N, C-alpha and C positions, 0 to 999 in steps of 0.2 A: 252541382248545377241542377236546379229544379225547373222543370219545364212548365210553362204556363202561357195562356193567351192565344194569339192567332199565329199558328205555325203552318207554313205552306208546303204541301207535297208537290214539289216543283216538277213541271213537265220538262222534257228534254227537247229543245228545238233542233230540227234537222233542216238542211237546206234543200233546194229543189232536186239535188242529185241523191239525197238520202244521207249525206254526210253530216256529222255533227256541226251545227251552226254556232260556232264559238262566240261570235259577236252578239248574236241574238240571246244566247245564254247569259252573257254578262249584262246585257240590257235588262233582261228579266230579273236577274238577281238584284241589280241596282235599283230597279223600280220597286221591288218588294221591300227592300231595306228603307228606301225613302218614304214609302207609304206606311211604315210602322209595323211591318211583319216582325214577329217576335221569335221566330225560329225558321230554319230552312231544312227541308228534307230533300236529299239528293238521292236519285236512283232508287226510288220506291216503285210501286206498280204504276203510279202516274208518270214516273220518269222512264217507263219502258225499260226497266233494268235488265230484263231477260234478253233484250236485243243489243245491249251495249258490249263492245269489246273491252278487254281489260284496260287498255291504254285510254279509252274514252272515259271509262268509269274513274280512273285515277285523275285524269285532267279535270273532270267535273267536280270531284271532291276537293282537289287542291284549289281550284279556282274559287269555289264557294267559300272555303276557309279564308283565302286571301281577301276576297271582297267583303266578307263579314267582319274581318279584322277584330274578332273577339266581341263585337257588339251584340251578337245573338248566337245561340248555339247552332251548330251544324250537325245534323244527323244524316246517316246514310244507311241504305238498306244492305244487310248482309245475310238475311235469312235464306237458306237453301234447304233442300230436302234431306241432306245428310248432315249430321252433327259435326263430323270432322271437317267438312267443307265450310260449314258456317263458322266454325272456330277460325279456320285459316283466313276466311274473308274478313272477319272481325279484326284479326291481328293486322291484316293489310290496311284496313281502315284506320286503325290506331296510328300506323306509320305515316298515313297521309294527313294527319292533323285534325281529323274530325273529333267531335266532342262525345257523341253517343252513337251506338249501333242500334238501328231499328231492325228488330229480328222478328220476322213474321213466323207464324206457326208453319211448320214444314208442310209443304203442299204435296198432294197426291199420295203420299205414303200412309196417311191416316193413322198417326200414332195414338196410343191410349193416353189417358190423362197422366198415368204414371210415366209414360214415355216422354210426355211434354215436360214434366218436372225434371226428369233426368237430362233431357236435351238442354233446357234453358240453364240449369245449374252448371252444366259442363261449359256452355258458351260463356257464362258470366265468370266462371273460375279461370278459364284459359284464354279468353279473347282479348284481354287487355284494355277493355273499355266498359263503361257503364252500358247497360242493356235496357232498351225500352221494348217491352213485349208488344206484339201486334197481333190482334185476333180479328180475322176477317173470314168467317166461315164460308161465305159465298165464293171465295177464290181458292181457299185451301182444301175444303172438304172436311175439315175438322174444327169443332168448336171448343175453345179453351174455356172451361167452366170456372165460375167464380171461386169455388173451393180450391181449384188448381192455382189460380192467381194468388189466393191467400197464402199458399205454401211458398210460392215464388217470391212474394213481396217481402219475405223474411230475409232474402239474400241481400247483402249490403251493396252488391253491384247491379242489382235489378232496380231501376229507378222509377218505373211506372208502366202504364199500359195505354196503348192506343186501341180503343174498343170500337169496332165497326158494326157490332150488333146493334140494331136500332131500337130494341125494346127498352121501355122505361124501367121495367123491373130489373133488367140486366145492369143498367147504369146504377140503379140504387144499390144493388148488391156489391158492385165494385166501389162505390163511394164509401161503403163501410170500411174499406181497406185503405182509404186515403190517409196519408200522413205527411209529415214534413220531408220524408225521404222517399215517398212513393206517390207519384202523380197519376191522376186519372184523367185521360184525354179522350174526347169524342173523336171518332174517325168517320162520322156520318154527318155530312153537311146539313141535310134537311132537319135533323133532330138536335143539332149542336146547341142551339139557343136553349132548348128545353134542358139539355144536359148541364149546361153551365149555370142556368138558373137553379138547378137542383144541387149545384156545388162542384161540378167538374172543373178542373183547372184550366181547360182550354180545349182547342180543337186542332187537329191536323187536317187541313182542308184542301180539297181539290179546287173548289170554286174561287178560293182566294188567289189562285193564279191570275184570274181575270179582274178581280176587284179587291186588291190587298187593303186599300184604305177602308173600304166598306166592311170588310171582315174584321179589321181591327176595331172599328166602331162597334160592331155587333158584340165582339168579345168584351170590350170595355163596359158596355151597357149591361150585358148579362152577368158578368162577373162582379159588377158593383150592385147587383140586385135591383136594377131599374127595369122591372118586369114589363110594364106597359110599353116603355120606349123600346125595349129589346124585341118584344113581340111585333111592334109596328115596323121596326127596321127589318126584322127577319121576314115579314110579309112582303117587303119590297124585294128581298133577295130570292124569294121562293121561285119565281119564274126561272132564275138561273139554276137553282137546284133541280128543277124539273127538266130543263134542257140538258143539263150535264148527265142525266140518267137516261137520255133518249136512245143512246147506243152505249156499248161498253166503254168505261173509262180507259184511256184518256181521249177517245175519239172526239166527243163533243167539245171538250175544253180546248183541244188543239185546233178545232175548226175556228173557234173564236180567237185564239192566240194568233193564228195565221192572219185573220182579218185585222188584228191589232199590229201586224208587222213583226211578229215574233215566231219565225219558223214556218216550215212547209211540210205538212204531212206526217206520216208515221212509218214504222217499219213493219214488214210482214212478220206474223200473220195478221196484224191489224191493218185495216184499210181506212181511207178517208171517209168522212161523213157522207152518207147517201144524199144524192142531190134532192131527194124528196124533202129533206130537212133544211135546205138552204135558207128558206125564208125564216125559219125559226132561229137559225144561226145568225142571220142578219139582225133579227130582233134582239137576240141575246147580246150581240155586240153593241147595239145602241143602248140597251139598258145598262150594260157594264160601264159604258162611257158616262152616262147620266149619273149613275151612283157615285163613281169616282169624282166627277166634277162637283157633285153635291158635298162630298166629304171635304174636298179642297176648299170650297167656298166657305164652309162653316169654320174650317181651321183658320182661314185668313181673317 
């Protein structure tokens, strides 16, 4: 299964009491699928994975697998700071029916590049699922370098990378490793169009929670090499990119999802968006609605 196109890193809706909002989750997933999202990521950092109980994690993955019905791949986060725990989490994910394990660079422990190679090879060997590498230095404290990725890309169960480093040179270095068995995905919404126009296979997006149809359109334009149209459409999305970076992810995106009727709030230590940003959240909600309406009108 080769990953490509518009893939959403799903937020996890909670209700007003802080419990998992299962009805809102199903509506979110169904909306994504109807709008053309080409993959679903469950329990990543956007999904507040660190705050989920084991039974909640299992229900979210099983539900996504059931709702997707094989139409799109379901990925789920299994990356933990210890290799043994990451392997166990990946094995559990395999039992839940997901297609791919999204494995972030181990946070806090700051392994060497040799340690990263050993870590990922061990997970790919024993986890029971294809592995998508995930490099996000701002969250983990460690940057997985392209030469490390080149070694890992040789492993038959390592199927690609989500790269959240925003530099154009980094993306170019990774694109040299791209193949039929190794996908290169952007993990940075503001530079995703540039990455795909350069040849990246797609994007794992936060903003597509709010505008799944608009992000599918962006991916189609960019991946088809329609540079002018992709730049124009991306310019319309830029205010959402800016807003979603105004506080740590997923605080801003959940503020808009709440306004869209999909969940309430976050779990500590994350708190809801500061009131000083309420007007910007309202503007982002209106823009998201306008963009999705535009996509539906053109499709009709």
